PDB file of N, CA, C and O in Angstrom, chain B, residues numbered from 101:
ATOM      1  N   MET B 101       1.025  -7.430   9.099  1.00  0.00           N
ATOM      2  CA  MET B 101       0.609  -6.200   9.715  1.00  0.00           C
ATOM      3  C   MET B 101       1.820  -5.533  10.356  1.00  0.00           C
ATOM      4  O   MET B 101       2.521  -6.142  11.163  1.00  0.00           O
ATOM      5  N   ALA B 102       2.055  -4.293   9.994  1.00  0.00           N
ATOM      6  CA  ALA B 102       3.188  -3.552  10.527  1.00  0.00           C
ATOM      7  C   ALA B 102       2.890  -3.089  11.944  1.00  0.00           C
ATOM      8  O   ALA B 102       1.740  -2.824  12.294  1.00  0.00           O
ATOM      9  N   THR B 103       3.937  -2.994  12.753  1.00  0.00           N
ATOM     10  CA  THR B 103       3.747  -2.515  14.115  1.00  0.00           C
ATOM     11  C   THR B 103       3.520  -1.012  14.101  1.00  0.00           C
ATOM     12  O   THR B 103       3.848  -0.330  13.131  1.00  0.00           O
ATOM     13  N   GLU B 104       2.956  -0.509  15.185  1.00  0.00           N
ATOM     14  CA  GLU B 104       2.679   0.934  15.294  1.00  0.00           C
ATOM     15  C   GLU B 104       3.967   1.739  15.174  1.00  0.00           C
ATOM     16  O   GLU B 104       3.980   2.801  14.551  1.00  0.00           O
ATOM     17  N   ALA B 105       5.050   1.241  15.768  1.00  0.00           N
ATOM     18  CA  ALA B 105       6.310   1.971  15.747  1.00  0.00           C
ATOM     19  C   ALA B 105       6.847   2.124  14.321  1.00  0.00           C
ATOM     20  O   ALA B 105       7.364   3.183  13.964  1.00  0.00           O
ATOM     21  N   LYS B 106       6.728   1.074  13.509  1.00  0.00           N
ATOM     22  CA  LYS B 106       7.215   1.146  12.130  1.00  0.00           C
ATOM     23  C   LYS B 106       6.378   2.096  11.288  1.00  0.00           C
ATOM     24  O   LYS B 106       6.906   2.807  10.432  1.00  0.00           O
ATOM     25  N   ILE B 107       5.068   2.108  11.533  1.00  0.00           N
ATOM     26  CA  ILE B 107       4.195   3.014  10.795  1.00  0.00           C
ATOM     27  C   ILE B 107       4.513   4.460  11.148  1.00  0.00           C
ATOM     28  O   ILE B 107       4.590   5.311  10.262  1.00  0.00           O
ATOM     29  N   VAL B 108       4.698   4.746  12.434  1.00  0.00           N
ATOM     30  CA  VAL B 108       5.021   6.103  12.878  1.00  0.00           C
ATOM     31  C   VAL B 108       6.376   6.530  12.334  1.00  0.00           C
ATOM     32  O   VAL B 108       6.541   7.668  11.893  1.00  0.00           O
ATOM     33  N   LYS B 109       7.347   5.621  12.363  1.00  0.00           N
ATOM     34  CA  LYS B 109       8.691   5.928  11.867  1.00  0.00           C
ATOM     35  C   LYS B 109       8.676   6.247  10.376  1.00  0.00           C
ATOM     36  O   LYS B 109       9.401   7.135   9.927  1.00  0.00           O
ATOM     37  N   SER B 110       7.862   5.535   9.608  1.00  0.00           N
ATOM     38  CA  SER B 110       7.823   5.769   8.164  1.00  0.00           C
ATOM     39  C   SER B 110       7.109   7.079   7.821  1.00  0.00           C
ATOM     40  O   SER B 110       7.334   7.634   6.745  1.00  0.00           O
ATOM     41  N   LYS B 111       6.259   7.578   8.709  1.00  0.00           N
ATOM     42  CA  LYS B 111       5.548   8.830   8.458  1.00  0.00           C
ATOM     43  C   LYS B 111       6.407  10.060   8.730  1.00  0.00           C
ATOM     44  O   LYS B 111       6.117  11.147   8.230  1.00  0.00           O
ATOM     45  N   LYS B 112       7.472   9.888   9.528  1.00  0.00           N
ATOM     46  CA  LYS B 112       8.361  11.010   9.814  1.00  0.00           C
ATOM     47  C   LYS B 112       9.133  11.405   8.559  1.00  0.00           C
ATOM     48  O   LYS B 112       9.431  10.562   7.713  1.00  0.00           O
ATOM     49  N   LYS B 113       9.451  12.686   8.445  1.00  0.00           N
ATOM     50  CA  LYS B 113      10.234  13.155   7.303  1.00  0.00           C
ATOM     51  C   LYS B 113      11.648  12.623   7.435  1.00  0.00           C
ATOM     52  O   LYS B 113      12.296  12.802   8.466  1.00  0.00           O
ATOM     53  N   SER B 114      12.127  11.965   6.380  1.00  0.00           N
ATOM     54  CA  SER B 114      13.454  11.372   6.426  1.00  0.00           C
ATOM     55  C   SER B 114      14.527  12.399   6.085  1.00  0.00           C
ATOM     56  O   SER B 114      14.261  13.424   5.458  1.00  0.00           O
ATOM     57  N   LYS B 115      15.732  12.096   6.512  1.00  0.00           N
ATOM     58  CA  LYS B 115      16.872  12.983   6.277  1.00  0.00           C
ATOM     59  C   LYS B 115      17.216  13.057   4.802  1.00  0.00           C
ATOM     60  O   LYS B 115      17.579  14.119   4.297  1.00  0.00           O
ATOM     61  N   TYR B 116      17.105  11.937   4.113  1.00  0.00           N
ATOM     62  CA  TYR B 116      17.388  11.859   2.688  1.00  0.00           C
ATOM     63  C   TYR B 116      16.152  11.349   1.954  1.00  0.00           C
ATOM     64  O   TYR B 116      15.396  10.535   2.484  1.00  0.00           O
ATOM     65  N   SER B 117      15.956  11.833   0.741  1.00  0.00           N
ATOM     66  CA  SER B 117      14.757  11.456  -0.004  1.00  0.00           C
ATOM     67  C   SER B 117      14.753   9.976  -0.411  1.00  0.00           C
ATOM     68  O   SER B 117      13.690   9.403  -0.646  1.00  0.00           O
ATOM     69  N   SER B 118      15.913   9.370  -0.493  1.00  0.00           N
ATOM     70  CA  SER B 118      15.978   7.964  -0.897  1.00  0.00           C
ATOM     71  C   SER B 118      15.591   7.010   0.242  1.00  0.00           C
ATOM     72  O   SER B 118      15.434   5.809   0.019  1.00  0.00           O
ATOM     73  N   ARG B 119      15.441   7.533   1.439  1.00  0.00           N
ATOM     74  CA  ARG B 119      15.083   6.694   2.586  1.00  0.00           C
ATOM     75  C   ARG B 119      13.574   6.609   2.821  1.00  0.00           C
ATOM     76  O   ARG B 119      13.142   5.979   3.786  1.00  0.00           O
ATOM     77  N   ILE B 120      12.782   7.219   1.974  1.00  0.00           N
ATOM     78  CA  ILE B 120      11.340   7.222   2.174  1.00  0.00           C
ATOM     79  C   ILE B 120      10.810   5.795   2.086  1.00  0.00           C
ATOM     80  O   ILE B 120      11.116   5.063   1.145  1.00  0.00           O
ATOM     81  N   VAL B 121      10.010   5.411   3.078  1.00  0.00           N
ATOM     82  CA  VAL B 121       9.385   4.094   3.081  1.00  0.00           C
ATOM     83  C   VAL B 121       7.909   4.297   2.802  1.00  0.00           C
ATOM     84  O   VAL B 121       7.197   4.902   3.604  1.00  0.00           O
ATOM     85  N   ARG B 122       7.453   3.796   1.677  1.00  0.00           N
ATOM     86  CA  ARG B 122       6.039   3.912   1.323  1.00  0.00           C
ATOM     87  C   ARG B 122       5.313   2.689   1.844  1.00  0.00           C
ATOM     88  O   ARG B 122       5.751   1.559   1.632  1.00  0.00           O
ATOM     89  N   ARG B 123       4.212   2.914   2.522  1.00  0.00           N
ATOM     90  CA  ARG B 123       3.459   1.825   3.120  1.00  0.00           C
ATOM     91  C   ARG B 123       2.010   1.871   2.686  1.00  0.00           C
ATOM     92  O   ARG B 123       1.481   2.930   2.348  1.00  0.00           O
ATOM     93  N   CYS B 124       1.380   0.724   2.698  1.00  0.00           N
ATOM     94  CA  CYS B 124      -0.038   0.599   2.400  1.00  0.00           C
ATOM     95  C   CYS B 124      -0.829   1.383   3.444  1.00  0.00           C
ATOM     96  O   CYS B 124      -0.562   1.272   4.640  1.00  0.00           O
ATOM     97  N   TRP B 125      -1.810   2.181   2.989  1.00  0.00           N
ATOM     98  CA  TRP B 125      -2.582   2.987   3.930  1.00  0.00           C
ATOM     99  C   TRP B 125      -3.549   2.132   4.728  1.00  0.00           C
ATOM    100  O   TRP B 125      -4.049   2.562   5.767  1.00  0.00           O
ATOM    101  N   ARG B 126      -3.811   0.940   4.255  1.00  0.00           N
ATOM    102  CA  ARG B 126      -4.806   0.091   4.891  1.00  0.00           C
ATOM    103  C   ARG B 126      -4.202  -0.816   5.964  1.00  0.00           C
ATOM    104  O   ARG B 126      -4.753  -0.933   7.059  1.00  0.00           O
ATOM    105  N   CYS B 127      -3.079  -1.455   5.659  1.00  0.00           N
ATOM    106  CA  CYS B 127      -2.506  -2.415   6.611  1.00  0.00           C
ATOM    107  C   CYS B 127      -1.092  -2.054   7.072  1.00  0.00           C
ATOM    108  O   CYS B 127      -0.611  -2.597   8.067  1.00  0.00           O
ATOM    109  N   GLY B 128      -0.424  -1.144   6.359  1.00  0.00           N
ATOM    110  CA  GLY B 128       0.918  -0.737   6.763  1.00  0.00           C
ATOM    111  C   GLY B 128       2.035  -1.556   6.155  1.00  0.00           C
ATOM    112  O   GLY B 128       3.198  -1.364   6.510  1.00  0.00           O
ATOM    113  N   ARG B 129       1.718  -2.458   5.254  1.00  0.00           N
ATOM    114  CA  ARG B 129       2.717  -3.310   4.627  1.00  0.00           C
ATOM    115  C   ARG B 129       3.617  -2.493   3.706  1.00  0.00           C
ATOM    116  O   ARG B 129       3.134  -1.627   2.976  1.00  0.00           O
ATOM    117  N   ALA B 130       4.929  -2.762   3.734  1.00  0.00           N
ATOM    118  CA  ALA B 130       5.890  -2.025   2.918  1.00  0.00           C
ATOM    119  C   ALA B 130       6.231  -2.760   1.622  1.00  0.00           C
ATOM    120  O   ALA B 130       6.559  -2.118   0.625  1.00  0.00           O
ATOM    121  N   ARG B 131       6.161  -4.063   1.618  1.00  0.00           N
ATOM    122  CA  ARG B 131       6.523  -4.831   0.423  1.00  0.00           C
ATOM    123  C   ARG B 131       5.308  -5.019  -0.472  1.00  0.00           C
ATOM    124  O   ARG B 131       4.175  -5.078   0.007  1.00  0.00           O
ATOM    125  N   GLY B 132       5.550  -5.113  -1.763  1.00  0.00           N
ATOM    126  CA  GLY B 132       4.459  -5.314  -2.715  1.00  0.00           C
ATOM    127  C   GLY B 132       3.574  -4.089  -2.820  1.00  0.00           C
ATOM    128  O   GLY B 132       2.364  -4.216  -3.002  1.00  0.00           O
ATOM    129  N   TYR B 133       4.156  -2.905  -2.708  1.00  0.00           N
ATOM    130  CA  TYR B 133       3.414  -1.647  -2.683  1.00  0.00           C
ATOM    131  C   TYR B 133       3.196  -1.114  -4.097  1.00  0.00           C
ATOM    132  O   TYR B 133       4.118  -1.130  -4.913  1.00  0.00           O
ATOM    133  N   MET B 134       1.987  -0.643  -4.391  1.00  0.00           N
ATOM    134  CA  MET B 134       1.676  -0.033  -5.685  1.00  0.00           C
ATOM    135  C   MET B 134       1.447   1.455  -5.474  1.00  0.00           C
ATOM    136  O   MET B 134       0.511   1.853  -4.780  1.00  0.00           O
ATOM    137  N   ARG B 135       2.300   2.274  -6.073  1.00  0.00           N
ATOM    138  CA  ARG B 135       2.208   3.719  -5.893  1.00  0.00           C
ATOM    139  C   ARG B 135       0.912   4.310  -6.432  1.00  0.00           C
ATOM    140  O   ARG B 135       0.360   5.242  -5.850  1.00  0.00           O
ATOM    141  N   ASP B 136       0.430   3.766  -7.544  1.00  0.00           N
ATOM    142  CA  ASP B 136      -0.767   4.321  -8.171  1.00  0.00           C
ATOM    143  C   ASP B 136      -1.981   4.271  -7.251  1.00  0.00           C
ATOM    144  O   ASP B 136      -2.859   5.130  -7.337  1.00  0.00           O
ATOM    145  N   PHE B 137      -2.037   3.279  -6.378  1.00  0.00           N
ATOM    146  CA  PHE B 137      -3.203   3.085  -5.521  1.00  0.00           C
ATOM    147  C   PHE B 137      -2.904   3.268  -4.045  1.00  0.00           C
ATOM    148  O   PHE B 137      -3.830   3.262  -3.234  1.00  0.00           O
ATOM    149  N   ASN B 138      -1.643   3.429  -3.668  1.00  0.00           N
ATOM    150  CA  ASN B 138      -1.213   3.526  -2.264  1.00  0.00           C
ATOM    151  C   ASN B 138      -1.631   2.290  -1.464  1.00  0.00           C
ATOM    152  O   ASN B 138      -1.977   2.386  -0.286  1.00  0.00           O
ATOM    153  N   LEU B 139      -1.594   1.139  -2.120  1.00  0.00           N
ATOM    154  CA  LEU B 139      -1.991  -0.116  -1.499  1.00  0.00           C
ATOM    155  C   LEU B 139      -0.934  -1.187  -1.731  1.00  0.00           C
ATOM    156  O   LEU B 139      -0.163  -1.119  -2.688  1.00  0.00           O
ATOM    157  N   CYS B 140      -0.908  -2.180  -0.839  1.00  0.00           N
ATOM    158  CA  CYS B 140      -0.074  -3.346  -1.089  1.00  0.00           C
ATOM    159  C   CYS B 140      -0.847  -4.290  -2.007  1.00  0.00           C
ATOM    160  O   CYS B 140      -2.042  -4.100  -2.235  1.00  0.00           O
ATOM    161  N   ARG B 141      -0.175  -5.289  -2.525  1.00  0.00           N
ATOM    162  CA  ARG B 141      -0.792  -6.195  -3.486  1.00  0.00           C
ATOM    163  C   ARG B 141      -1.949  -6.977  -2.884  1.00  0.00           C
ATOM    164  O   ARG B 141      -2.910  -7.296  -3.585  1.00  0.00           O
ATOM    165  N   ILE B 142      -1.871  -7.288  -1.604  1.00  0.00           N
ATOM    166  CA  ILE B 142      -2.907  -8.084  -0.955  1.00  0.00           C
ATOM    167  C   ILE B 142      -4.183  -7.264  -0.792  1.00  0.00           C
ATOM    168  O   ILE B 142      -5.272  -7.728  -1.133  1.00  0.00           O
ATOM    169  N   CYS B 143      -4.047  -6.051  -0.274  1.00  0.00           N
ATOM    170  CA  CYS B 143      -5.209  -5.170  -0.100  1.00  0.00           C
ATOM    171  C   CYS B 143      -5.794  -4.776  -1.454  1.00  0.00           C
ATOM    172  O   CYS B 143      -7.011  -4.660  -1.597  1.00  0.00           O
ATOM    173  N   PHE B 144      -4.924  -4.570  -2.446  1.00  0.00           N
ATOM    174  CA  PHE B 144      -5.397  -4.231  -3.785  1.00  0.00           C
ATOM    175  C   PHE B 144      -6.280  -5.344  -4.332  1.00  0.00           C
ATOM    176  O   PHE B 144      -7.340  -5.079  -4.899  1.00  0.00           O
ATOM    177  N   ARG B 145      -5.851  -6.565  -4.167  1.00  0.00           N
ATOM    178  CA  ARG B 145      -6.615  -7.692  -4.693  1.00  0.00           C
ATOM    179  C   ARG B 145      -7.963  -7.833  -3.985  1.00  0.00           C
ATOM    180  O   ARG B 145      -8.983  -8.093  -4.623  1.00  0.00           O
ATOM    181  N   GLU B 146      -7.958  -7.659  -2.663  1.00  0.00           N
ATOM    182  CA  GLU B 146      -9.208  -7.747  -1.902  1.00  0.00           C
ATOM    183  C   GLU B 146     -10.205  -6.692  -2.359  1.00  0.00           C
ATOM    184  O   GLU B 146     -11.368  -7.002  -2.619  1.00  0.00           O
ATOM    185  N   LEU B 147      -9.748  -5.439  -2.459  1.00  0.00           N
ATOM    186  CA  LEU B 147     -10.634  -4.352  -2.846  1.00  0.00           C
ATOM    187  C   LEU B 147     -11.085  -4.477  -4.299  1.00  0.00           C
ATOM    188  O   LEU B 147     -12.233  -4.172  -4.622  1.00  0.00           O
ATOM    189  N   ALA B 148     -10.186  -4.923  -5.173  1.00  0.00           N
ATOM    190  CA  ALA B 148     -10.541  -5.078  -6.582  1.00  0.00           C
ATOM    191  C   ALA B 148     -11.570  -6.193  -6.776  1.00  0.00           C
ATOM    192  O   ALA B 148     -12.488  -6.053  -7.584  1.00  0.00           O
ATOM    193  N   ASN B 149     -11.428  -7.276  -6.054  1.00  0.00           N
ATOM    194  CA  ASN B 149     -12.387  -8.377  -6.162  1.00  0.00           C
ATOM    195  C   ASN B 149     -13.758  -7.990  -5.630  1.00  0.00           C
ATOM    196  O   ASN B 149     -14.777  -8.500  -6.096  1.00  0.00           O
ATOM    197  N   ASN B 150     -13.784  -7.091  -4.655  1.00  0.00           N
ATOM    198  CA  ASN B 150     -15.064  -6.623  -4.113  1.00  0.00           C
ATOM    199  C   ASN B 150     -15.664  -5.504  -4.948  1.00  0.00           C
ATOM    200  O   ASN B 150     -16.797  -5.086  -4.708  1.00  0.00           O
ATOM    201  N   GLY B 151     -14.903  -5.012  -5.936  1.00  0.00           N
ATOM    202  CA  GLY B 151     -15.388  -3.943  -6.798  1.00  0.00           C
ATOM    203  C   GLY B 151     -15.335  -2.577  -6.164  1.00  0.00           C
ATOM    204  O   GLY B 151     -16.098  -1.691  -6.550  1.00  0.00           O
ATOM    205  N   GLN B 152     -14.449  -2.379  -5.195  1.00  0.00           N
ATOM    206  CA  GLN B 152     -14.362  -1.115  -4.475  1.00  0.00           C
ATOM    207  C   GLN B 152     -13.348  -0.152  -5.081  1.00  0.00           C
ATOM    208  O   GLN B 152     -13.264   0.998  -4.650  1.00  0.00           O
ATOM    209  N   ILE B 153     -12.574  -0.599  -6.077  1.00  0.00           N
ATOM    210  CA  ILE B 153     -11.644   0.282  -6.777  1.00  0.00           C
ATOM    211  C   ILE B 153     -12.249   0.556  -8.147  1.00  0.00           C
ATOM    212  O   ILE B 153     -12.374  -0.361  -8.958  1.00  0.00           O
ATOM    213  N   PRO B 154     -12.630   1.807  -8.421  1.00  0.00           N
ATOM    214  CA  PRO B 154     -13.271   2.102  -9.697  1.00  0.00           C
ATOM    215  C   PRO B 154     -12.313   1.923 -10.875  1.00  0.00           C
ATOM    216  O   PRO B 154     -11.146   2.310 -10.801  1.00  0.00           O
ATOM    217  N   GLY B 155     -12.811   1.341 -11.947  1.00  0.00           N
ATOM    218  CA  GLY B 155     -12.029   1.161 -13.165  1.00  0.00           C
ATOM    219  C   GLY B 155     -11.218  -0.105 -13.210  1.00  0.00           C
ATOM    220  O   GLY B 155     -10.564  -0.365 -14.219  1.00  0.00           O
ATOM    221  N   ILE B 156     -11.228  -0.913 -12.160  1.00  0.00           N
ATOM    222  CA  ILE B 156     -10.448  -2.147 -12.130  1.00  0.00           C
ATOM    223  C   ILE B 156     -11.412  -3.319 -12.273  1.00  0.00           C
ATOM    224  O   ILE B 156     -12.376  -3.446 -11.518  1.00  0.00           O
ATOM    225  N   THR B 157     -11.133  -4.172 -13.256  1.00  0.00           N
ATOM    226  CA  THR B 157     -11.927  -5.379 -13.438  1.00  0.00           C
ATOM    227  C   THR B 157     -10.996  -6.575 -13.538  1.00  0.00           C
ATOM    228  O   THR B 157      -9.864  -6.453 -14.008  1.00  0.00           O
ATOM    229  N   LYS B 158     -11.462  -7.698 -13.107  1.00  0.00           N
ATOM    230  CA  LYS B 158     -10.661  -8.909 -13.195  1.00  0.00           C
ATOM    231  C   LYS B 158     -10.638  -9.386 -14.642  1.00  0.00           C
ATOM    232  O   LYS B 158     -11.678  -9.486 -15.293  1.00  0.00           O
ATOM    233  N   SER B 159      -9.454  -9.675 -15.130  1.00  0.00           N
ATOM    234  CA  SER B 159      -9.342 -10.075 -16.531  1.00  0.00           C
ATOM    235  C   SER B 159      -9.636 -11.566 -16.680  1.00  0.00           C
ATOM    236  O   SER B 159      -9.340 -12.371 -15.796  1.00  0.00           O
ATOM    237  N   SER B 160     -10.219 -11.904 -17.808  1.00  0.00           N
ATOM    238  CA  SER B 160     -10.438 -13.310 -18.164  1.00  0.00           C
ATOM    239  C   SER B 160     -10.413 -13.419 -19.680  1.00  0.00           C
ATOM    240  O   SER B 160     -10.933 -12.549 -20.379  1.00  0.00           O
ATOM    241  N   TRP B 161      -9.816 -14.474 -20.179  1.00  0.00           N
ATOM    242  CA  TRP B 161      -9.739 -14.647 -21.629  1.00  0.00           C
ATOM    243  C   TRP B 161      -9.830 -16.093 -22.010  1.00  0.00           C
ATOM    244  O   TRP B 161      -9.782 -16.423 -23.195  1.00  0.00           O
TER     245      TRP B 161
END
């Protein structure tokens, strides 16, 4: 869980475009981030397993 200060800092407009820190909208995690869903890998897995992300199914073969 990211601290409030880190979340606020990442929301500010950065001086350079390469400094943008993308964070999970749910928990604030910066690592393991998926741009397509705006989620980290952990939150993505939780929501996908609960069926809360439309179009995502768990694969089995």
